[in-house]
C-alpha angles and dihedrals in degrees: 000000000000110000134185125196116212118198130186119249106226137219099258111077138178091262090062088062098030110026093187096049094116122202113351139194110259089240089060100035102075120069109169114125091238093052091047091051090049091049092051089050093048092049091048098052109020137064090204130034138160139195118236113217124181089219102038103025119212111008124190112216093260097043111115123247103203101204147340119297140166109214122140134186113245095040130094094246112151093223097059108123112249121243088246093054092045090049092049092048091047089055097043092051090054098246094134088076092067115097095200130040119191113200117196095189131095133261096294090070095059096078091041093054097040088058094057108034130094122249091245092057123098116211121201128189106200093180096053093098092060119087109212137009094266092061091045090052091050092049093049094047094046091047093053091043092053094035091232121128119234110253 
């Protein structure tokens, strides 16, 4: 079965630590502990994974993020990517061919993903049972340490 892991981007970015960093690969751009834990998990269990950004949409690890930004789903920010644009990008990047999508973000990503996915695609949220980011971080770290996916 073809699977895709989708991880959230995160507020802290490389430009917060290195203001003159210039454009960066998506894989290197996001520095928050939660994002980093999600990235380690995605690399451990998936052949293919992407970062979901409210401003840039679905980013492959080597896609370039041009500069710092602060745009979050669930706000009224004018730069949030529309559902139509996300859907178009999802299609163009070939993600409709995956039968299973695994989203490591919280509740706010459910409506975003349900608007872009195909009817044949199953979406799972392995972190939905955990209340709070601390518990999610623990679960991700333990999972990678033990090399056992979260069910």
